[in-house]
N, C-alpha and C positions, 0 to 999 in steps of 0.2 A: 488550352485548358478546357476541361469538361464543363460545358456551359450549364448542363443540368445540375451538376454538383455545386457549381458556383451559385446557382439560384437557390439550392437547398441551404447552402451556408448562409446566404443573405437572409433567408427565411428564418433559420435558426437564430441568427443574430438579432433579428427584430423581436422574435418571441422571447429571447433571453433578456432583452432590455425591458420588456413589459413584466417579465417574471421578477426581475431584480428589484422592482419597487412594490411588489405585493407584500402585505403584512404577514406576520407569522401564522396567523390562523388560516389564511388562504393557502399558504404553502403546506402547512400541516394537513389541511383538508385534502389537498392533492395527494399527499402521501397515504392518507387513510383510504382514499379511493383506489389507489394502486394496490395496496395490500389486500383490499376486499376483492378486487378484480383477479389478482393472482390466486387468492384462496378459492374463488369460485371456479377457476379454470385449471385447477391442479392436473386433472386427468389429461386435458388437452396439452399442457406443457410437458408432462412426463412422456406422453405418446410421441410428441415431436422430438424429444431428446432421444428416445429409443430408436427413432429413425436415424438420427445422427450417429448414434453409437453403432448401429448395425452397419451403416455405410463405412464408418471409420474402421471397423474390424475387418471388413473386406479389403480395405486399402492398406492393411497392415500397420495400423497406428501403434506407436510406441506405448508400452504399458503405463508409463508416467503420464503421458498426454491423455490416454484413455481415462485414467482415474480423475483427471481434471475435467474431462468432458462430461462424464456421467452426472446427471442431475436427477437423483431419485427423490422420493417423497421427503426423506429426512433433510436433505440439503435444501430442498425447496421450502420446507417448514422453517428452517433456520434463517433463510433469506427473508422470508415474510416477517419473522420475529424481529429481524434486524431493522426492518422498516418501522415497525411499531416502537422499537426502542429509540429509533431516530426521532420519531415524533415527540418523545418525551425530553429530548435534549434541548438545551437553551438555544435561543436564536443566535446564530453567528453574525448576523447583520445588525448594523446600527450601534455597535459597541463604541462607547466613547473612550478612546485610549489616551488622549491628551485633551485637557480642558485648561487653557492658559490665557490669562490677560497679558497681551503684549504691551498695552498702554490703556489708559482710560478710554473705554468705548471701542477697543480694538481686540477682538476675542478670537483665539485660535482653537479649533477643535480637530482632532484626528479621529475619523469614524470609519468602522469597517464596512466594506461593500463587496459585491460579487466581483469575480474575475471577469466574467462575460460568457465566453463559449469555450467549453473543454472538448478537446479531441482525444478520444480514448481508443487505443488500438490494442486488442488483446487476443490471445489464442485460447481455444477451448473455453473452459470455465464459464458456461452461460450464466451461472448465478452472479458472476461479476457484473453483468449487465444490469441486474436488479439493484445491486449495491451502489454502483456508480450513478445510475439514473436517480436513485433516491437521494443520495448525497448532493447531487447537482441541484435538484429541485429545492431541497432544504436550504442550500446556500445561495439560492437565487441565480444559478447558472444554467445556461443552455448546454446541451451535450450532443456531440456527433460521435457515434459509436461505430467501430469496425471490428467485428468479431472474426475469429478464424473460420476458414472454409469448412472445417470439420463440425462447427456448431451452427451452421447456417439455418437449419430448421428451427432449432431451439431459440436462437436469437430473433428470428423473424416472428415467431409466435409470441414471444415475450414482449417484443416491441409493439405488436398489434394490440395486445391486451393492455399495455401501459397507455397507449394512445387512446384506446377506447375509454379507459378510466378517466383520463384527463379531460375528455370531452364533457364530462359532468361537473367540471371544476372551473375555477377562474384562471388556471394555468393552461396556456395554449399547447395543444399536442405538438405543434411545430417546434417546441423547445427540445424535443427528443427526435433525433434523426439517426437512422441506421443505414450504414453502407454495407453492400453485400459482395463487392468484387475486389480482388487484390489490386486491380489497376487503379481503383479510386484512392488508394493510399498515397500515391505520388501527388495527386491533385490536392488531397487534404493537407499534405505537408507544405504546399505552396500558398495556402490560404491565410497568410499572416495578417491580412486586413480584417478577417472575420473570426479567426480562432486565436484565443489568448494563451492557451496552454495545451501541450501535447503530453499525454501520459501513455507510454508504450509498456505493455506487459507481455513479455515473450523472452526469446533466447537472447543471449549476450550479443550475438551477431546482428539480430534484428534491432535491438535497442541502439547499437552503434550505428546501424544504417539510418535509423530515424534521426539520431543526433547529428549526423553528417549531411542530412539532406533536407533540413528545414531551417528557416530563420525564426520559427516560433520557439519560445522557451520550452524545454523538455524536462519533465520530472519523472524519475523512476529509478529502477535498478536493473542491472543486467544479470548478475549471478546471485545465488543464495548459498554461498559456501560458509556454512555455520559450523562452529566448533563448540565442544564441551571439553574443559580441562578438569581432570580429577586430581586435585591437590593431595599432598601427602597427609593432610589433616582431614580428609574426606570421611564422611560416615557412609560406609558401604550400603547400609540399609536404605539410604536416600539415593545413593549414586546409581544403583542398578535400575530401579524403576524410572528415574529421570532419564537415563541414557536410552533405555528401551523405548520409552514414550517419545523422546526427541527424534529417534530414528524410525520407529515403526508405526506411530499413530497415524501418520499420513505422509509416507516417504516422498510423494510427488510434490509436496508443498515446499515453498522457498525457505521456510523456517525450520525444516528438518535438518538435523546435523549431517555433515558429510565427513568430518574428521573428528576423531576422539583422541585427545592428548592425555597421557597417563604419566604421573610423576614417577621417576625411576625408583624412588625410595619405597614405593608400595606396589610397584608393577608385579613383582613375583607373587604377591598375596592376592591381589584383586583381579588381575587380567584374566586368569582362568575362569573365575566366577562370572565376570562380565561377558566373556566369550560364550559360555554355556547359555546365559540368558538371551543373548542376541541370536545365537544359532538356533535356539528353540523357536525363535520368531523368523526363521529363514533368512537371516541376514548373512550375506557373503562378506567375510572379513579379509582385509588386506593390511599387512603390517610392515613396518620398517625392520631393519636387521635386529634391533634391540627387542622389538615385539616378538619376533620369531624365536627368541631365546626362551620365551615364557609360554607361548601358545603356538599351535600349528595353524598357520594361515598362509594364504598366497602372498607373495612379495608385493610391497607397495613401491611405486616408482615416484619420481619427482612430479610427474603429471597428475598423480592421484591427489596431491595436496592442492591442486588447482582445479579439481573436477567437481562439478555439481552433478551427482549421480541421479538425483530425483527418483531413486529406486532403493531396493533393499541391499545396498552395498555401502560399506563403511570402511574408511581408511583409519588405521590406528598408528600413532607414533608415541614412543616413549621419550619423554623429555627430561632433562637433568633437574629442572626446578621451575618455579613460577616465572622467573625472568625469561627462561627459554620458551615457555608456553606463550607468553605475551608476544615475544619476538616472532614466533612462528605465526601466530594469528595475524599480527600486523603486517606480515610479509605475504601471506597466502590468502587471508580472508577477503571477503567482498564487502565488509563494513555493514553487514546486515544484522546478525544477532549472534552473540557468543556468550558462553556461560562458564562459570566455575562452580565446582562442588567442593566445599570445604567447611570445616567448623572453626577455622582460624579467621577471625574478623579482620585482622590486619591484612592477611593475604587477600581476602575477598575485596577489601577496599582498594588495595593496590591494583587488582585486576580491573575493577570497575572504573578506576581513574585512568588507567594506562592503555586499555584496549580501545582501539579506534573503530567503533562500530555504532550504528544507530541504536542498537539494543545491547546492553550488557547485563547479564543475569547472574544471580547468586542462588544456588540450591533450588533451581526449578528448571523445567523444560523450556527449550527454545520455542516450542510450539505456541507459547503464549504471545508471540510477536504477531499480533493480529488486531485490526481495528475494532472488530466486534468484541474480542476479549478485553481490550483496553477500555471498553465502554464508549467507543466512538459511534456506536450504532452499526457501522460498516467501515469500509475503506475503499478508496479509489486505487490504491496501490501502496507499495512500500518504497520509500526513497532512501537510498544509501548515500546520497550526497551530504556533504558537511553543512552546507547552508540550509536553513529551514525552508520548507517543512522537512523533517527528518523522521525516519521510521514509518509506521503505519500512518497514512495520510487520510484524515477524516475531514470534518467540517472546517476546522481551523486552517487547514492547508488549502482550502478552496476559496478563501476570501483574501482581499487585499484591503487597502484603506485609502481614504482621501483626506486631504487637509482642507477644512472649511475655515475661511478667514472672513469675519464680518466686522466691518468698521462703520465710520460715519464721516466719510470724506477725507480720511487721513492719507497723506502722501509720504513716500520714502524720503524725500528731500528734507523733511522736517527733522529727521534723525541723523543728518550728516552736517559737516561743517563746524565752524567755531561756536555757533549758537545752537548746536544740535540738542534736541530734546532726548532724554534718556528713556529707554524702555523700562517698564515695571517688571515684566517677566514673572508674574505672580500666578502660581497654580490655583485654580478654582475648584470648588467641590465637584465631584463626579456627578454626572446625571445621565439618564438614558436618552 
């Protein structure tokens, strides 16, 4: 094992334990200092990112990954705004979830508390480092970050600025640790005594590698194969802008649609209009046999239904009805985000009830699947697993809880046997 990394993990663990007992004002003060530090050093951050982008272009980076890597002024401003939004959110720690009298003088409480240390592995997207670190501090967690090699300059500068800001606060800079080499990932995955949760953000193959090579709980998603189904009762004036936005607003995002499903009853009327709008935005269309009867597109294969393009490519399938659309999504989807466009309330409700995804939408773009847009301040990632947390993971997904039981000499034997005393099990008023 890498002894230097082991020492860093122990150091992060100790800092996280101290962070976890700080009050809200102290944690918010740290966030305010980070936001101010980032604001002050915008030029430095953008310059570092430009170095990364230039190096990545020389290496032939894929367009989708390049889009995620680029951190311009607007993205940086959004990330800083996210920190300030986060400051205004309620404290996720210390919430009393259960307050119950088990018997006279024997009181049970369930109280939210930090997870401990988060291990976050992500590719490109340097602004993710800002979001993740801010969420970790607000929720009282330490964080060990491993960004992609393509973002090494950006991540290094961001971490330096964050640590400099924390030196002026009650939060130890040791609560934030950045790893810089690929070899360190293997060691990080072995640190189950010091890391409480791993969140990988990358390709399907990489997420599977992480899941198969660690004993630490893993939270995240592999693919973002999102769908929109245009029902026969759809309003075309809504459908076209929604579809164009969901595909072209940021095609590299995991919440961009990869497959469009069209109800057979209206395909002849609306497919040509949808195709014109998408092709005007440089989207390459691929369609099944039925789609090709209505518009001229490249053929779609079985593999297209399972592909996350992360680019301006869209697969189209004409389906017989709502039931067929739901069946297709539940077969090929990644349980991320799927939507229906319809004016039929019953059809919409059936879709929302039966599609198995973290996000199910009616008459709006899948691009809203985002922690910032949900009002979480930011997100550490999106989880497509069925167990919670699910969907964009913000503060509530980074806390756990403890049971506090306070008595006055009670013993379990008193409540067993022929003369056993009964529990009262009386819920008490909530308190902070």
